[in-house]
N, C-alpha and C positions, 0 to 999 in steps of 0.2 A: 546603535543606542546605548547605553550603558545600562547596569544593573539597576540603578535609581533610578532612571529615568522610566524603565519597566514597571519599577515598583510603585512609582507615582502615578503612572497609567492605571495598574492594576487597583490602587486605593481609590482612583479618581471612578473606575468604572464599577468598584464595588460600592461604592458611595451613590452612583448615579441608580443602580439595580436596587437598593433599598429605598431609595425615593421613590422610583417607579413602583416597587410594590406597594409602600403606604398609597400611592396613589389609587393601584386597583384593589387596594383591599376597601378603601373609601366607595369606590365606585360600585364595587361589589354590595356593600351596606344599602348604598342608596337605590339598587336595584331591587334587593330583598325589600325595604321599605315600599318601593312603589307598587312592587307584586304584592302583598299584603294588602296595602290600601286598595288595590285594583278589586282584590277577591272580596273585601267587604261592600265595595260599590255592586259587585257582580250578586251579592246575595240581598242586599238593599233592592236592587231592581226585581230581582225574583220574586221577592216579597210583594213589591208592589204589582208586578203582573198579576200575582194570586188573588189582590185585593180587587183588581179590575175583572178578573175573571169570576170571582164570586158574584161581584155587581152584575155582571153582565149575563151570568147563569138563571137569573129570574127574568131577563128582560122578555117581553114579547112584544111581537110587531102589532103596533095598533091599525085598527080595521075601520074602515068608513062605512057607516050605515047605509045601506041602501047601494055600496060600491061593487064592484063585479068581482 
């Protein structure tokens, strides 16, 4: 191989690494957004369970008159 060929390979590799880096940055941003959204869902579900728990807190089992 000549020096020119090696330089061309090095440039191609550098360009490929730059493109791969951009891809990984985009993937990292997407995963961060998903994690943030997931946290919001967790918070919403926790509030829903608190509401259900409050509603059930005053629940009493009905009794049948004359029952055992």
